[in-house]
C-alpha angles and dihedrals in degrees: 000000000000132000125231111231104198124225122255088264096051129084109285115243100021110143128190127191124210136140126236094033134093143236092243089062091055094074096032092121091061102138098185115158112207088174137008094262106202101185099174107002106064112140132207096250093065101103100140125081108268122248126195142192091279122037131188086258090069103023133049089044101119141033089250091057091047089054091047089052095053090045087057089059091053088049090056094064100047128110090241084094111071089212089072092097099155085132090065091058097035099045113011095046087053131066092261100079147009128215096267118178126090108336092238096044117098089351092174088073088067091063089055091048090052095041089240098115118127132199092277095059109128096217091053092048096044095050090049091053092043093053096044088051088061091047091050091053091047091050090053091053094046092049100042110030094070088070096051114108102235144109107315096220092052091044093053090046092054091049089048091052090051092049091051092050091048090050091048090052094048090046089059093044096049092049094049103037105017108211111038136163110277101220111184104160137061112281096248105121138035089254093060094042101044099057123161125231117279125214117258090246091055092050091051089048090056091045089053093048093049093048093046090052090048095049090054095059108025121098123243091236143355138225116261093268093063102036109143098040115123114277135198088256091057091052092048092047091050090049088054092047093048091051092046089055089053094048095249093142101170093045091048092051090052092055093046089051089052089054091054092045090062087073096214103103130078139152116266110243092237118050095208091055089076090072100048124095093233090066102046115143090015130164089272095053115092100169121010129176109225129228135176128191128221099031130135111244091033121257100171132113120262091202088083088070102030092062102032124105118259089248087068095044094265137134097230096222127157093043112192119238131234086244091064092046091050091053091071115091124251128196121235087257094053104260113141136218103273090228089072096069091041088056107034136037108224137177116289096008127113115272130205100281098043094268124119117259116244122209087219089074092075136039089232096040091248139082131195113255109184099081099046134089133207118258088249087071101035118020124223089254089061095038095130092047101069125177098213121109124224115237110213097174124031129179089242088060090053091051091051093046089050091048089051093049091050091049091049087051091053094249100133098170094055091043091054094048092057094040093051093051088064094044092048091055090050090050092049089053090066112115101242129348110339120225113261092244096052115098094341117175115279110245104173120122094193105115097209092050089047092052091051091048093050091050092054091045089056089051095055099034093050098030114152092005092112099253106102101088092049091050091051092050095051091047088064146234102317097048094041096048092045092052098042101041135212097331091066127077112179096209095052103027103038090107131032118240122269108252114267091228090061092047090051096045104036108078089190089067097034108026 
């Protein structure tokens, strides 16, 4: 059971009890403002150092305030905020999904899907502001918590959490926009606000430094009251992922092996269990963004409504494509990979509330399933306030990244071992005895065939988890252009444009 520690703006002393959630979530809605962070609206006349409602003279004085501050950083990356549209970039920009929804609703997403978005696109601008808000909060923690009189181990842990969350935010930015301003200090002066673009390599260097610092001070695990905070395993896994994205295969393998050596992660026996509330923060989860329904201010996930069918009070966005569905294996007698129906709602198959899914609920005939809950858990009146967490990093992802790194290094045997662990779990999730030709172990030693197989395995294992577009981009021009079709040119569309509002306001970009 965990206690809700209210934010500085909430009623003091209110305590909530609920399992499967964490203390950090309890003050997620902390809206402290150490400075007037003006992410995209700084004007030329601002020449004095900025001062906000709370200054370091009145805040960052106690351990409790330090904890509230880091909880505010976690809050800034949740799906409570509708501007957290990482799913638009990760899924809809890929070949796995289209916008879905009512044709006139959120029409700017269509331009992203068609690679026709310009710098004035609202989705592009809102996600930029959303992510830099998280970075600004992290910067405040990193700058101010060192001066708080408190236990040194706890202090270093809080700073490590902030550095991980800053690295996570920059990782998303650099893979969506490419060169971005590398802001590492509180937004108090023109020099820290008007920051020029940094090269992609420099951004990755900072990501690596932050994650290395975090891994050195974060614990391997937490007690039940703090489940969901960033762990050493999460920092090591992100270090592996960042190096994989840069093609540093041997270094990536080393970090993934360190994750395994911690001895705390394992695949859940049933694949679908990863996406059920009863299994939140499980042994397979490495980094999970927390949500909690029924709170005031709200702390729930909006994805429960964004992706749901209209019959459940949803907006039916992020509609899976036939191409994704076809990527799942079928036996010669017609049985399908069990991950398909855990990932996608499709015609004639059971849906979340016991009813049968209808293709008429979606413009593609399919809806994403992993981020939704049955009405027995979240009623239709709370549809946009879901209880389900979002798992950003799973152990299965680490196994597949390790398999890929081994394959890229020409080590076929090691690649197969890691790949087949994921396939074996999928096979064991079959209801009944699976056909012999469904999800059989991969035996090929041909490196190119193995690479292709691993890429498809990532697609189906991680389907609708917002990773596909970023995989396609890092796999390069040929793979990306083949998957995305004639609308996509790798040289000109690899990155989305920097928002015009940032270009206009940031004198470091536009002197």
